[in-house]
C-alpha positions as CSV (number, residue, x, y, z in Angstrom):
1,M,122.0,83.8,100.7
2,A,125.4,82.5,101.8
3,C,124.9,83.9,105.1
4,L,121.5,82.5,105.4
5,G,122.3,78.8,106.7
6,K,124.3,81.1,109.7
7,R,121.3,82.5,111.1
8,D,121.0,81.5,114.7
9,A,121.1,83.6,118.0
10,N,123.2,82.3,119.8
11,Q,126.2,83.0,116.8
12,L,126.0,86.4,116.9
13,E,128.3,89.1,117.4
14,E,129.6,88.4,121.7
15,Q,127.8,92.4,122.1
16,V,124.6,91.6,119.9
17,K,124.0,88.2,121.5
18,E,124.4,90.1,125.3
19,T,122.3,92.4,124.5
20,L,119.6,90.0,122.6
21,N,120.1,87.9,126.1
22,D,119.3,90.4,128.6
23,L,116.1,91.1,127.2
24,P,113.5,90.2,129.7
25,W,111.9,87.5,127.6
26,A,114.9,86.3,125.6
27,A,115.5,83.2,128.3
28,K,111.8,82.0,127.7
29,S,111.5,83.1,124.1
30,L,114.6,82.1,122.2
31,P,114.5,78.6,122.6
32,K,110.9,78.3,121.8
33,I,111.5,79.9,118.2
34,N,115.1,77.8,117.8
35,H,117.1,81.0,118.6
36,F,116.2,82.5,114.9
37,A,118.2,79.6,113.2
38,S,116.4,79.4,109.9
39,T,113.8,77.1,108.9
40,S,112.7,75.9,105.1
41,D,110.2,78.2,104.6
42,I,113.0,81.0,104.8
43,F,115.1,79.0,102.5
44,E,112.1,79.1,100.3
45,G,111.2,82.3,100.4
46,F,114.8,84.0,99.9
47,A,114.9,81.5,96.9
48,H,112.1,83.2,95.2
49,V,114.2,86.9,96.2
50,L,116.7,85.3,93.6
51,D,114.1,83.9,91.6
52,I,112.8,87.8,91.3
53,E,116.5,89.3,91.0
54,A,117.1,86.9,88.2
55,L,114.3,87.7,86.3
56,E,115.0,88.4,82.4
57,E,113.4,91.7,80.6
58,G,110.5,90.9,79.3
59,D,109.7,88.4,82.2
60,E,107.7,90.8,84.1
61,K,104.7,88.5,84.5
62,E,106.8,86.3,86.8
63,R,107.5,89.1,89.0
64,P,104.2,88.7,91.0
65,K,103.6,85.5,91.1
66,L,107.5,85.1,92.4
67,Q,106.7,87.8,94.9
68,L,103.6,86.1,96.3
69,K,105.0,82.9,96.4
70,H,107.5,84.6,98.6
71,L,105.5,86.5,101.0
72,L,103.5,83.2,101.5
73,A,107.0,81.4,102.4
74,I,107.8,84.4,104.9
75,A,104.2,83.9,106.6
76,D,104.6,80.6,106.6
77,H,107.9,80.8,109.0
78,E,106.0,83.9,111.2
79,Q,103.0,81.8,112.1
80,R,104.1,78.4,112.1
81,R,107.8,78.6,113.5
82,I,107.3,81.6,115.5
83,L,104.2,82.4,116.6
84,Q,102.7,79.3,117.0
85,P,105.3,78.0,119.3
86,L,106.0,81.1,121.3
87,I,102.4,82.5,121.9
88,Y,99.5,79.8,120.7
89,N,101.4,76.6,122.0
90,D,101.0,78.4,125.5
91,P,98.3,76.2,127.4
92,A,97.2,79.2,129.5
93,F,97.2,81.1,126.3
94,R,95.2,78.7,124.0
95,D,92.7,78.0,127.3
96,W,91.8,81.8,126.9
97,L,91.5,81.9,123.3
98,I,89.0,78.8,123.5
99,W,87.1,80.3,126.5
100,E,87.0,83.6,124.4
101,R,85.2,82.3,121.4
102,E,83.2,79.8,123.6
103,N,82.2,82.3,125.7
104,I,82.2,85.9,123.9
105,R,82.5,85.6,120.4
106,E,79.4,83.3,120.1
107,S,77.5,85.7,122.5
108,K,75.7,88.3,120.3
109,Y,75.1,90.4,124.0
110,W,79.0,90.4,124.9
111,H,80.3,90.4,121.1
112,W,81.7,93.9,121.2
113,A,83.8,93.0,124.0
114,A,85.6,90.7,121.6
115,P,86.0,92.3,118.3
116,A,86.5,89.7,114.9
117,Y,89.9,88.9,114.4
118,Q,90.9,91.7,111.4
119,L,94.1,93.0,109.4
120,V,93.9,96.5,108.2
121,F,96.1,97.8,105.3
122,T,96.0,101.2,106.6
123,H,98.2,102.7,109.7
124,L,95.1,103.1,111.6
125,C,93.9,100.7,114.4
126,S,90.6,99.9,112.2
127,E,89.2,100.7,108.7
128,S,85.5,100.8,107.5
129,N,86.6,100.5,103.8
130,P,86.4,96.5,103.4
131,Q,88.8,96.7,100.6
132,L,91.5,97.8,102.8
133,K,91.0,94.9,105.4
134,S,90.6,91.4,106.1
135,V,88.2,90.0,108.6
136,A,89.0,86.9,109.8
137,P,86.0,83.9,109.0
138,N,83.4,83.7,112.4
139,D,84.4,79.8,112.4
140,M,88.3,80.5,112.6
141,K,90.6,79.0,115.5
142,V,93.0,81.5,116.0
143,E,95.5,79.1,118.0
144,D,95.1,76.2,115.7
145,E,97.7,76.8,113.0
146,E,95.7,75.3,110.1
147,S,92.4,77.0,111.0
148,R,94.3,80.3,111.2
149,M,96.8,79.9,108.5
150,D,93.4,79.8,105.6
151,W,92.8,83.2,106.8
152,I,96.8,84.4,107.1
153,Q,96.9,83.2,103.1
154,D,93.6,85.0,102.3
155,A,95.0,88.0,103.7
156,A,98.7,87.7,102.2
157,K,96.7,87.3,98.7
158,M,94.7,90.3,99.4
159,F,98.0,92.7,100.5
160,H,99.8,90.9,97.6
161,R,96.5,92.3,95.5
162,L,96.7,95.8,97.2
163,M,100.4,96.3,96.6
164,N,100.0,95.8,92.8
165,T,97.0,98.0,92.5
166,K,97.0,100.8,95.3
167,E,100.8,101.0,95.3
168,A,100.8,104.3,96.2
169,H,98.6,104.0,99.1
170,M,100.8,101.0,100.6
171,L,104.1,102.4,100.4
172,N,102.7,105.6,102.1
173,E,101.0,103.5,104.8
174,L,103.9,100.9,105.3
175,K,106.1,104.4,105.6
176,I,104.0,105.8,108.3
177,M,104.4,102.7,110.3
178,A,108.1,102.6,110.1
179,T,108.5,105.7,111.7
180,W,106.5,103.7,114.8
181,V,110.1,102.5,116.0
182,D,111.0,106.0,117.5
183,S,107.4,105.8,119.3
184,P,107.3,106.3,123.0
185,D,105.9,102.7,123.6
186,A,108.5,101.2,121.1
187,E,111.0,101.6,124.2
188,S,108.7,98.7,126.5
189,V,109.5,96.5,123.3
190,Y,113.0,96.9,122.1
């Protein structure tokens, strides 16, 4: 926790900062996300980690509750402090999402062109088992932070439940996804 307050891309070691700043998106994106500086959500999330680590034997019923609080705080950070300013506040992207919703998603004929927003809890692109996916509500406005967060919070609770009831499955899926860092398309991202 001591270094959490020092989190800031401007304060990285020179070589790391230089590499980060050389990325094609850095100049435009880093200011939008406050150079990765810590937020209240990050402090809250990591405070829950300390609470989890401090649990005494016999307090095991508290662990899942604290883990969910941690997950929701980190999800808030990701959605509100990173994705909202980085992509959803972009006027062109926002306009495209609104156009898509009004012209495609509401058209039965064109609905195939814009499938439902969903999170799948597998390494696959799609999942037929409804217990392993979270589908956004039809009335969600993805560019609207509050509308999107209602779904994200529900999906986080579903993820948390799966981690507690289907742990082996979930850990295996996460292990598979962790190998993607070495995939050919990762080079274009990193």
